N, C-alpha and C positions, 0 to 999 in steps of 0.2 A: 147162502149163509146157513149155518146150523145154529139152532137155538135149543138149549136145554134149560127149562124153567122148573125149578124145584118147588116153588111156592104153589104154582098152579098145576104142576105135575104133567107137563107135556114136553115132547121133543118134536121139533119141526125140521124135516129134512128138505133142504132146498133143491129143487130140480131146475132144469134149464128152461128159460123163456116161458115161465108159467106165473108171472107176476110175483115171483119169489121175493124180490127186493121190497116191493110194496108191502107184502104180507109180513116179512120179518121186521120192517119198520113199525108196523102196527103191533106186532107181538112184543117187540123190545120195550114197549111202554109198561109191560107187566113184569119185567125182569128186575131182579134185585142183585145185590153185590156178589152173591155166590153163583149166579147163573152163567152159563156159557153163551156168549154171543160172538160169532166169528166175524172176521174183518171183511169189508167191502172195498171196492175201488175208491180212489180218492174222491171222485165226483159223488159217489153214492154215500160215502162217509160224511161229506159236506152236507148233503141233503138230509141225512139222518140227524146231524147236529142241528140243522135248521128246524127240523121237526121237534126238537127238544127231547129226543129219546137217547137211551144209552148207546155208546159206541162199543167197539170190540173189547172183550174182556174174558179172562180165564181161558185163554186159548190152549194152554198146555195140557195134554192128556196126563193124568196121574201116572207116575212111574209104576205103581202097583198093577196097572192095567196093561202094561207092555207085554207083547209077545216077543218071540225071538228076533223078528225083524226090527222091531222098535229098540230092543236091547242092543242089537248090533249098531244101530244108528247112534244110540246113546254113548256107546264106547268110542265113537268118533266125535263126540261132543255135540250131537244133534238131538234136540228134544222134539218129540212128536207133538203135533198140534192138531186141533180141530181146525177145519178150513172150509171155505166156501164150497158147497157141493160135496161135503163129506158123505160117502155112501152110508146107507143105513147099516150095512153089514159091518162097517168099521165102527160106527157109533155104538152098535150093540156090543162090540168087544171092549170099547173104551169106557162104558158106564157099568155100574153095578148090575148084577142080575135082577135085583129088586127094582131098580130104576127102570130097566127095560120092561119088566113085567107089569109094573104098576102105573107107569106114565103112559099117556096117550100119544102115540107116535103117528104122525101124519105128514103127508106131502101133497103135491098137486100134479096132475097130469093133464096134458092138452093134446088135442088132435094133432098128430105129427105133421100133417100137411100144413096146417095153420102155423104150428110152431116153427116149421122150417122157414116160412116166409119171415117170421119175426127174427129168427136167427140170421137170416140173410141180410136184413137191414141193420141189425145190431153189429154184426161183424164188419160191415162196410160203412159204418156211420162216419168215418173220417174221410171217405171218398165218395160221398153220396151223389156227387155230380158225374161220376164215371163208374157206375156199378158194373161188375163183371157179369158175363153171361151166367144165368142160374145153373145150367148143367155143369159148367166148369167149376163153379163155386162148390156145389154139393159133392162133386167127384173128389174134390180136394179135402173134404172134411172126413175125419175118422168116424167110425160107427159110434165110438164112445162120445164124440161131440154131438152127434145127431140124435142119439137115443137116450132117453132117461131111464130105461128099463133097469140098468145095473145099479141105479141109485137107490131103488127101493126094493130090490130083490136080492136073494142069495140062492145060488144053485137053481136059478129060474123060478123061485118061489117068492111071492110077495111076503115081506117080513114086517111091514108097517101095519098099524091097526086100520088105517084108512088112506086110500088114494082119492083125494078130492078131485072132482072134475072141474077143469078150468071153465068149461061151458056153462056150469051152474055155480060159479065161484061165489058170488055174493050170498046166495041162499045157503050154500054148503058151509061157508065160513061162519055165518050167523048160527047155524045149527051146532057146529063144532065149538064155537065160542060159548054158547049156552051150556053145553056139556061141561066145559072147563070153568065156567063161572066168570068169563071175561067177554068183552065186546071186541070182536075182530072186525074192524071197520076200515076198509081201504078206499072208501069213496072219495076222500080228499087227498089220496096219495097216488101219484102217477109217475112212479119211478121209471125212467127209460122210455116213456111214451113218446118223447120227442124224436126218437131215432127212426121212426117209421111214419112217413108222410102218405105213402100209398096205402089206402085202406080198402082196396078191392079184396074180394073173397079169393081164397087160395086157388079155386078152380078157374078163376079168371086170369090168374097170373102164371101158374106152373105149367110148363110144357110137359110132353109125354116122357121125355128122358128124365127130367127132374122128378116127376111123379114116380117113375120106376125106381130111381135111386132111393127115394124116401121109403117106398114100400119094402124094398129089400132091407134097408138098414134099421128100420123101425118095425119090422114084421112082428116082433113079439108083443109090443104094446097094441099094435093095430089088431092083432088076433085076440088078445086077452080082453080088451075093452070094447071090441066090436066097432072100431072106427072104420068108416067107409068113405070112399071118395064121393063127393057130391058134385053135381054139375049145375045146380041152380039154387 
């Protein structure tokens, strides 16, 4: 989900398998009528309603922000929307220059090896009793599905103000929240945690072929953030 909060002046770019749904549920508590909150799956929307926070709202991108592609779609009767996992490069085009300049734009990144395990269990949550071989699963995923790099970069340059590390999530969110004047607390929100029962470390689970696929498709974030394969 993408969140654009005008009162507290922040933009949250949701990346894949980085506790994004839990974070956006916490952030939605601080949103008002004019803010952008993109839609979630039916199950997650139900969880968000149970938490008593705002649901999806203000999804349409203002027409004055359209480029040629969006105008062509509009001519066919299609309005452009903010959506779950909208890349930062698109959000930058769709908001005012002052919003992008003055608002704190952040996202979360996670060790790609650990993230891949989470994605494996999430994608196979409906057939958890007959999981496919990991190498086969990862071979069939596109690079865009496996890597978050394109969600917070443009022309291979990071365009957000901060990429919070999943590995230090609680302390980093507390620090970001303090900067924004809000409390980003996800300690009682466990969205999607039920999809993964196997809690072993990634080096205990991934075989060499799976490791090689992840290293190839997530090479840019592995290199930039210094993620390394651990064996203990």
